[in-house]
N, C-alpha and C positions, 0 to 999 in steps of 0.2 A: 863498481857493478854490485857488490854486496849491499852496500848503502841504498842503492836504487831497489834493488829486489826486498830489501828490509821495509822500504817505505810503500812498496805495493800492497793495497788492500787485499786481503784473503779471506777465502771460507774454506772450512774443512768440514769434510764428510765422515772422516773415518780415524777417531781417536779414541783408543782405549783408556777409560779412567785410570785403571791401576796400572797400566803401561805408561803412565804419564807421570808416576810418583817420583817426586824428587828423591835422591839417594838420603839427603839428610832426613826427608821426612818418613822414608822407609825405616832408618835407623829408629826415628821417634815410634813409629807404630810397633815395631818389635819390642821397643822397651816397654810400651804402653800395654801390651798385648799379655806380658806375665809369662810368656814363652821364652825358651833359651834362644838367644839371637845367634844367627850363623855368621853375623858381621860385627867388626869392631870399628869400623871406619867407612868414610866415604870410598876410599879406595878399594875396600873389600867388597863393598856393593857394586862397584863398577865392574870389578873382576868377575862377580858373579853373573853381570849381564853380557858375558862373551859366550856366544851359543855355537855349538857345533853343528846342530841341523835343526830341523822343525820341531820333531818330538822333544829335544831338550829344550827348546824355548818354552814349549808347552809346559814343560815340567818345571821350569823357573817361574813363569807366570803363576802357576798353581801354588808354589812355595811362598811367594809373596802374598797372594790371596790369603793364604793360611794364617799370616799374622795379624790380618785384618778381623780382629774379636769384638769391636765394638761399632755398632752403627755410627756412632757420633764421629768416627774417623774419617768417614766419607765427605763431612764438611770442609775439613783443612785440604784434603786431597783434590777436591772439585774447585776450591777456591784458587789454590795454587797453579793448578792446572789453566785456569782462565788467565791468571795473571801472567804465565808464561806465555801464552796465546796472545794476549793483548800487547806484549813487548815485541811480538813479531808482525805486528797490524793483521792478526788474524781477528776479524770482526764478527764472524759468525763461526761457532763450532758445533757439531753434533756428536755428542760424547755417548760411547758405547760404554754401558754398565752392565757388568756380569753378575747382577744380583742374585740369580739363581743359584750359583756356586755356595754364595755364604749363607743361603737359606738353606740348602740341601745339607752342607757339611758343618754349619756352625749354628744351626737353629736361628739365624737372625730374623727379626722382624721387618717384613718388606716396607711397611708403611713408616718405620722409624729409619730405616735406610734411605728411603726416598725423602723424608723430611729433612735428614742431614745434607743429603746431597744438594737439594733445593736451597737450602740456607747457602751453602756455600755458592752455589750458582747465582743467586741472588745477590748476594753480597757483592760477587766479582762484576757482575752487570751494571749494578750502581757505581762502583768505583772506578771502572775501567771502560764504560760505554761500549761493552760488546754484548752479543746475544748469543744463547746457548740452548740447544734442545738435547733431549736425551732419548736413545735408543737403549732398549732392553736386549741384551743377547740372552736368548734362551737356552744355549749351549746345546749342541746335538747330543753330547754323551748322556744326558739325563734322560732322553726319550720324550716322545709326545705327550705320555700320561702325565709326567710331572710339569712338562711345558704349559698343558691345560690349567693346571694348577696356579701356575704363575700368571697366566691370562686372568685367571681370577681376582688375583691380587691387583693386576693392572686396572681392571675393571672397577675396583674399589677405590684405587689410589692413583688416578690417572695423570695428576698434576705433573706438568713438565714432559710427559711422556709423547713422543710423537710417532714412535715406530719400534717394530722388533726385527731381530734377525738371529740366525743361528751361526755361532762360530763353533769350534771344538774340532774334533777329528773328522775330516772329511771321509777317511778312508772306511771307517765304520759305518758310518750315518749318512747315506745317501738322501737327497732332498725328498725322494718321494714319501719317505716315512711320514714328512711333517706336513703333507697336504691339507689334512683336517685342521691342525694348528693355523696353518696360515690362512685357510678359509675363514676361520672365525675370528683371527685377529683383523682381516680386511673388513668383515662385517661390524666389528667395533669401531672402525675408522682409522685404524693403524697404518702406517705406511710400512712397506715391505722391503727388506733388504736380506741377504745372504752372504756370507763368506763362500766363495766358490772358486775353483780353478786357482787356489793357491798352492795346495800339496798335492793336488790330485788332477787328472787330466781334463782336457776341455768337456767332456762329456757332462761333468760337475755343473759347468756354467750353464749348458743348455738345460739340463734337468730343472737346474733352480729357476729358470725362465718359465720352461713348459709345465712343470708340476707346480711351482709356488707362485707363479706370476709376480716375480719381484720386480721392482721398480729400479733398483741398483744392484750391482755385484759387487762385493767386498773383494779386492785383488784382481780376480779374473786373468791372473797372468798366463795360464795355458790356453785362453783361447785363441792366442795368437798362431797354435799349431792346426786350427781348424777352420777352413772356408766358411763352413756352415755355422759354427758358432759366431764368427765376425759378422756374417750374414745375419743373423738372428738378431745380435745386439742392436746392429743398425736399424733393423725393421721395426723391432719392438721399441726402439728409443730408449733402452736400458743404458744407464751411465755406469761406466767401470770406475769404481774407487780405486784408483791405480795408488801402489805404496812402494816406490821403488827402493829406497833404501832399506826398508823392511826386508822385502823379498831377498836381497842379496845377503843382509845380515843373517836370515834363518837358513840359507843354503838352497832355497827353492829356484832361484836365479843365480847364475854363476858368477855374473859381474853385470856392473850397471849398463855397459855399453850392449849387453845381450837384453836388457830388459825391454819390452815392447811398448813403452809409452810413447814414443815417438812414432812408431808404425801406427799405432791407434789413432793418435791425434790427425796423423796424415790420412787416414783411411775414413776419417769421419766419424770415427766413434766417439760417442760423448763420453768424455773424461773428467774425473776431479785429481788433484793430486793431494796425498795425505801422508801423515808422519807415522801414524798405526800406534806403535807403542814408543813414544819419542824418547823418553829417558832411558828405556831399556836397550833402544838400538843407536843411541848417542846420535840423534838427529832432531829436526825440528822443520817447520814449514820454510823457513828461511834456507836451511841447507837443502831440502828437497828441490826449491826452485832453483837455487844456485846449481845444483847437480844438473838439473835438466839444462840449464844454460850451458854450462860448460862441457857436458859429456854429449848431450844430444842437440846441441846447437838452438835450444829455444831462445826466440827473441824476447825482449821485454814486452813488446806487443802480443806475442803468442801467450807468454805467461799470464799477463792481464787477461786474455781472453779465456784461459782455464779458469781464472778467478771468477769472472762474470759466469762462465757456466756452472761454476759450483754454487753460486747463489741462485740462478735459474732452476737447478736440479734439487736444490735443497728441500727440506721440509716445512719450510717457513711458510706463512700463509702468503697469498698473492699480495696483498697490501704491503706486507713486511718485504717481501720480495723486490717490489716496486720502489720502496724507501731505500733499501740497500743498493740497488743498482744505480740509483741517482747518487748516492754517497760514493760509491765505487768509481763511477766515472768522474765525478768532481775531483776525487782526489788524483784519479790517473791524468786528468788534465794538467795539473800542477807539474805531475811528474815529467809528463811530456814536454812541457815549455823547457824544463832543465835540459831535456835530452836534444833539443834542437840546436 
């Protein structure tokens, strides 16, 4: 079954660039940074990636970001991320890039970061025949005024950027604060997403849809607790970027059995399945699909249906979507023949 799942063509909506960094690369980044490293080995890094709760995860993520002191480092991280994706037959990825954090705390240049990121992406696309788009995480914690400054940078350097979102602390920064930012981003032609319902209640999901007009919700875990939220997701056609293993690793979901991914699928909610921060959570897309099969009883046909929906609800152009859907179906036909 693992071999079959590995061969399935996949698309991913929700993968953080820094959360995809290989432990070996994090050691290299720490060494290149000139800062005192917290780790002496890959095992040290893996131990560091054991989280007690969601706030602890955010702290660990921030620590890793702090070692990225040169814009050029993003080229290697992006290339390796897509190399790992290609090895799992993830043919399209939408990378989440938390650029504002390094602009704010390290004074990095947005254009240089994007140039490095795009170099890594371009090289990987050529070598592995995959596609990739970038979504900029504006990060709630920095507030709307600073986010407007980031939008200024995106306006000047739009290459490869298809959308924006807000990650960070849901508790302290509700969606309504960012309405003007999202209105402006929409006017710029950017696609709209928000982390919501991950560490906070279902109201966060409703507010992100009603206040920000998002097309997709990152995580959306707590929407399961409200018929109102479920109804709104379905009526508006908002896709939930589910991240099952991530939600268990950060403690916002008690175990995989309790995750609502099966419930959402059966209710007709548009979903994708994603690895979120794969190296930090010890997962990848093959593991996510295998977990859905083993724990929630998803068949190969249902997993492929999720793959197709991930393409349909991606931020690719309509022409590229059609091309990828044809490719996905062609690959699936060959897999189906083996299953008969």
